[in-house]
ZATORSE-357875 format. One record per residue (C-alpha): residue number from 0; residue in one letter; x, y, z. Coordinates in pm, 1 decimal. Layout:
<rs>
  num  residu        xx        yy        zz
  NUM       a         X         Y         Z
...
</rs>
This chain:
<rs>
  num  residu        xx        yy        zz
    0       m    2030.2   -2283.8  -16073.5
    1       a    1930.2   -2078.0  -15787.7
    2       s    1641.4   -2205.2  -15556.6
    3       q    1302.3   -2131.4  -15568.9
    4       n    1370.0   -1962.9  -15190.5
    5       e    1655.2   -1743.6  -15324.7
    6       f    1550.5   -1628.7  -15637.1
    7       e    1217.8   -1528.2  -15594.8
    8       k    1320.0   -1357.1  -15235.0
    9       h    1237.4   -1007.8  -15335.1
   10       c     922.6    -755.7  -15260.3
   11       w     686.9   -1011.7  -15480.1
   12       q     746.6   -1285.5  -15278.8
   13       n     436.5   -1337.1  -15152.3
   14       l     227.7   -1186.2  -15405.9
   15       y     108.7   -1506.8  -15628.1
   16       p      13.0   -1832.9  -15541.9
   17       q     254.1   -2133.3  -15586.3
   18       d     136.6   -2229.3  -15914.8
   19       i     265.7   -1925.4  -16044.1
   20       y     620.6   -1961.3  -15939.6
   21       d     607.9   -2311.3  -16015.7
   22       l     518.0   -2187.4  -16414.4
   23       y     806.3   -1969.0  -16395.4
   24       a    1066.6   -2205.5  -16263.7
   25       p    1249.1   -2225.2  -16577.7
   26       y    1385.1   -1883.2  -16538.8
   27       r    1567.7   -1934.0  -16252.1
   28       r    1964.6   -1851.6  -16258.4
   29       e    2224.8   -1746.9  -16069.5
   30       t    2188.0   -1334.1  -16094.8
   31       g    2443.5   -1076.3  -16034.3
   32       i    2674.7    -836.5  -16179.5
   33       k    2936.9    -943.9  -16488.7
   34       g    3188.9    -769.9  -16612.2
   35       r    3272.4    -385.5  -16617.1
   36       c    2926.3    -198.2  -16484.5
   37       g    2767.0     149.3  -16542.7
   38       l    2480.6     318.2  -16363.5
   39       l    2185.7     478.9  -16526.7
   40       l    1961.0     714.3  -16292.9
   41       v    1624.7     692.9  -16456.7
   42       d    1410.8    1017.8  -16456.8
   43       l    1513.5    1138.9  -16082.8
   44       y    1430.5    1454.3  -16106.7
   45       n    1243.6    1740.6  -15906.6
   46       l     901.4    1657.2  -16036.6
   47       c     853.0    1302.6  -15886.7
   48       y     951.0    1458.2  -15514.7
   49       e     710.7    1733.6  -15480.6
   50       g     494.7    1742.7  -15198.1
   51       g     748.1    1538.9  -14952.9
   52       d     742.7    1235.5  -14808.0
   53       r     366.8    1209.8  -14798.7
   54       p     130.5     910.8  -14907.3
   55       i      10.4     950.4  -15273.1
   56       s    -321.1     984.4  -15193.2
   57       e    -273.0    1312.1  -14981.7
   58       l     -64.4    1445.2  -15305.4
   59       n    -248.3    1364.4  -15590.5
   60       k    -443.9    1648.9  -15597.6
   61       d    -175.2    1913.1  -15600.2
   62       y     106.6    1720.6  -15725.1
   63       p     -17.1    1457.1  -15949.7
   64       s     317.8    1363.0  -16120.4
   65       s     465.9    1284.8  -15737.8
   66       c     598.8     980.8  -15639.7
   67       g     535.0    1072.5  -15279.3
   68       e     658.2     853.8  -15002.8
   69       f     796.4     596.4  -15262.1
   70       a    1037.6     822.3  -15392.8
   71       w    1157.7     945.9  -15062.8
   72       r    1190.7     597.1  -14946.7
   73       a    1444.6     526.7  -15226.1
   74       l    1667.5     805.5  -15158.3
   75       e    1916.9     655.8  -14939.1
   76       p    1950.6     330.6  -15133.4
   77       t    1989.3     538.7  -15451.8
   78       r    2257.5     787.4  -15257.2
   79       q    2429.8     459.7  -15150.4
   80       i    2474.3     318.7  -15500.8
   81       l    2543.0     619.7  -15694.6
   82       e    2817.4     708.8  -15396.2
   83       t    2983.0     329.9  -15462.8
   84       i    2978.5     365.4  -15818.7
   85       r    3148.3     710.4  -15827.8
   86       k    3414.8     555.5  -15591.3
   87       l    3503.7     280.1  -15810.8
   88       g    3523.8     541.3  -16094.1
   89       l    3268.7     363.5  -16323.8
   90       p    3026.3     534.5  -16584.3
   91       v    2716.7     755.7  -16409.9
   92       l    2454.5     837.2  -16674.8
   93       f    2130.4    1012.2  -16619.0
   94       s    1799.6    1057.7  -16795.7
   95       t    1529.3    1329.0  -16792.1
   96       k    1258.1    1444.6  -17004.6
   97       d    1352.0    1606.8  -17325.3
   98       l    1188.1    1981.6  -17343.5
   99       r    1314.8    2087.3  -17680.0
  100       n    1003.0    2019.4  -17859.1
  101       a     779.3    2081.8  -17570.7
  102       g     573.6    2325.7  -17742.7
  103       h     534.1    2197.0  -18067.5
  104       g     188.9    2026.8  -18184.2
  105       a     361.3    1696.6  -18294.4
  106       k     548.4    1632.7  -17919.1
  107       a     605.0    1312.9  -17832.1
  108       s     524.9    1167.3  -17496.5
  109       a     678.5     899.1  -17269.1
  110       t     295.9     806.8  -17172.0
  111       f     -77.3     882.4  -17281.1
  112       r     -88.5    1073.4  -16925.0
  113       k    -195.3    1415.1  -16955.8
  114       q      33.9    1653.5  -16780.6
  115       k     -49.0    1983.3  -16586.7
  116       r     149.9    2279.0  -16585.9
  117       t     509.0    2222.7  -16414.5
  118       s     749.4    2459.1  -16258.6
  119       d    1054.6    2546.6  -16505.2
  120       n    1291.6    2326.2  -16285.8
  121       a    1055.1    2013.1  -16285.9
  122       y    1262.8    1837.3  -16498.4
  123       d    1658.4    1934.9  -16338.3
  124       i    1775.7    1639.0  -16166.0
  125       y    1724.6    1643.1  -15829.4
  126       p    1992.2    1803.0  -15579.1
  127       d    2087.2    1505.9  -15411.9
  128       f    2197.1    1319.9  -15738.5
  129       a    2315.9    1622.4  -15942.2
  130       p    2578.0    1492.3  -16231.0
  131       i    2925.9    1602.7  -16156.3
  132       d    3159.0    1633.1  -16467.5
  133       g    3190.9    1378.1  -16684.4
  134       e    2857.2    1231.8  -16621.5
  135       l    2641.3    1225.0  -16909.7
  136       v    2260.3    1330.5  -16917.3
  137       i    2048.6    1153.5  -17184.8
  138       a    1761.6    1354.3  -17289.4
  139       k    1423.1    1148.1  -17416.7
  140       e    1066.6    1199.9  -17523.0
  141       r     973.2     830.0  -17467.5
  142       a     948.8     602.5  -17210.8
  143       s    1267.7     393.5  -17263.9
  144       c    1605.4     589.4  -17224.9
  145       f    1723.1     409.5  -17562.5
  146       y    1454.5     509.6  -17775.8
  147       g    1578.1     781.7  -18020.1
  148       t    1910.7     882.3  -17798.3
  149       p    2254.4     787.4  -17831.6
  150       l    2247.6     564.5  -17513.8
  151       a    2353.8     249.8  -17659.7
  152       t    2643.6     435.7  -17863.0
  153       y    2733.9     569.0  -17496.5
  154       l    2766.3     267.2  -17313.5
  155       q    2944.5      64.8  -17604.3
  156       k    3178.6     346.6  -17601.9
  157       l    3227.4     329.8  -17228.3
  158       q    3273.2     -47.3  -17256.7
  159       v    3004.2    -130.9  -17032.6
  160       d    2895.4    -465.8  -16989.1
  161       t    2621.3    -469.0  -16697.1
  162       l    2392.7    -159.8  -16674.7
  163       i    2248.2    -135.2  -16320.1
  164       i    1936.7      75.8  -16323.6
  165       v    1755.6     289.9  -16039.9
  166       g    1508.7     550.6  -16050.5
  167       e    1099.1     597.1  -16160.1
  168       s     884.0     454.6  -16233.0
  169       t     946.4      78.7  -16211.0
  170       s     613.9      -5.0  -16458.0
  171       g     676.5     274.7  -16694.3
  172       c    1005.0     399.2  -16770.5
  173       v    1224.1     183.4  -16563.1
  174       r    1063.1    -123.6  -16710.2
  175       a    1091.9      20.7  -17087.0
  176       t    1436.6      75.9  -17049.3
  177       a    1553.4    -240.6  -16872.8
  178       t    1376.4    -442.3  -17160.7
  179       d    1564.3    -197.2  -17416.8
  180       s    1873.7    -256.1  -17238.5
  181       y    1872.5    -650.0  -17262.3
  182       s    1733.8    -599.7  -17641.4
  183       f    2063.7    -386.5  -17705.7
  184       g    2269.8    -689.6  -17553.9
  185       f    2362.7    -522.5  -17228.1
  186       h    2353.2    -744.1  -16881.4
  187       t    2068.1    -511.6  -16666.7
  188       v    2050.1    -510.9  -16294.6
  189       l    1788.5    -341.8  -16106.3
  190       i    1802.5    -213.3  -15744.1
  191       e    1519.9    -328.6  -15585.2
  192       e    1514.3     -58.4  -15300.1
  193       a    1624.1     209.0  -15531.7
  194       v    1350.9     173.7  -15836.8
  195       f    1009.4     298.8  -15745.1
  196       d     624.2     371.8  -15869.2
  197       r     323.6     540.0  -15774.5
  198       n     134.5     223.5  -15748.5
  199       p     333.1     -55.2  -15542.1
  200       i     138.3    -352.5  -15678.8
  201       s     254.7    -250.1  -16026.4
  202       h     617.0    -197.5  -15842.3
  203       q     595.9    -535.5  -15742.3
  204       t     436.9    -725.6  -16036.6
  205       s     691.5    -544.2  -16334.8
  206       l    1000.2    -641.4  -16088.4
  207       f     877.0    -998.6  -16101.6
  208       d     838.6    -994.2  -16459.1
  209       l    1180.3    -817.9  -16540.2
  210       h    1357.7   -1040.5  -16286.2
  211       h    1223.7   -1366.3  -16481.0
  212       k    1284.2   -1242.9  -16831.2
  213       y    1510.3    -914.0  -16888.6
  214       a    1703.7    -853.8  -16586.7
  215       d    1854.1    -942.1  -16262.9
  216       v    1685.8    -786.5  -15938.4
  217       l    1950.9    -746.3  -15674.0
  218       t    1912.0    -620.5  -15352.3
  219       l    2108.7    -298.9  -15234.7
  220       a    2316.6    -515.1  -14986.0
  221       d    2389.5    -797.1  -15238.5
  222       a    2467.4    -497.6  -15548.2
  223       l    2712.0    -347.3  -15291.5
  224       q    2897.6    -656.2  -15188.1
  225       q    2916.4    -751.6  -15525.4
  226       l    3073.6    -409.3  -15651.1
  227       q    3319.6    -405.8  -15362.6
  228       s    3453.2    -740.9  -15436.9
  229       h    3410.9    -775.6  -15808.2
  230       a    3727.6    -713.7  -16002.4
  231       l    3627.0    -422.1  -16226.7
  232       s    3880.3    -223.3  -16376.5
  233       p    3801.4     112.1  -16553.3
  234       v    3945.4     122.8  -16896.9
  235       q    4189.5     401.7  -16994.2
  236       d    3982.7     571.0  -17293.9
  237       t    3631.0     628.1  -17179.6
  238       t    3553.8     939.8  -17413.0
  239       v    3251.3     964.1  -17590.0
</rs>
């Protein structure tokens, strides 16, 4: 079993008093990537980068859905994990908002948040991560990428054992997706530097909860090292 210092050496390590870490001691375990993996980029669309690399407090009036500096801080870690997965020939999937029923009175929504009018390309995948041929884009109406979508079927067909998740927001769609990933039987990994939230406290507490109950939170360096050294052999037929 991993020691407390090793298991809790993440962004939440100084967030709680010692008795809380003691309370969660039974969850400590060895963490890492297991078997064949795939990468899911959750809601990395243009909307969350609007207004540029600035504090949320400066952006909230004009760009209320932007994740500001937190989104921009995660750009490079996300690029690195995406590039590595692609080089290994492993599955890459994306999610974005399903706009097909946007004008219907009974439309579903990921949260209760009131959404202002957005640009025509607000929910296009951000250009730095644009899908390439053969990469799937999941359109969703609720928080979880699994709810009401064929994601689980795709992952099973692609023979994915470990689902690596990056994107936003940590306390919202990432958290809902990670919980459902665990429930569907996938080993689930979150890249600490490549998930983000508008609220840094929600980011920390959500990662703490997920790491102890449903997912392995790995640093980017640890994940890259494991991907490079892990014996992951792509299967021949990945047709979906």
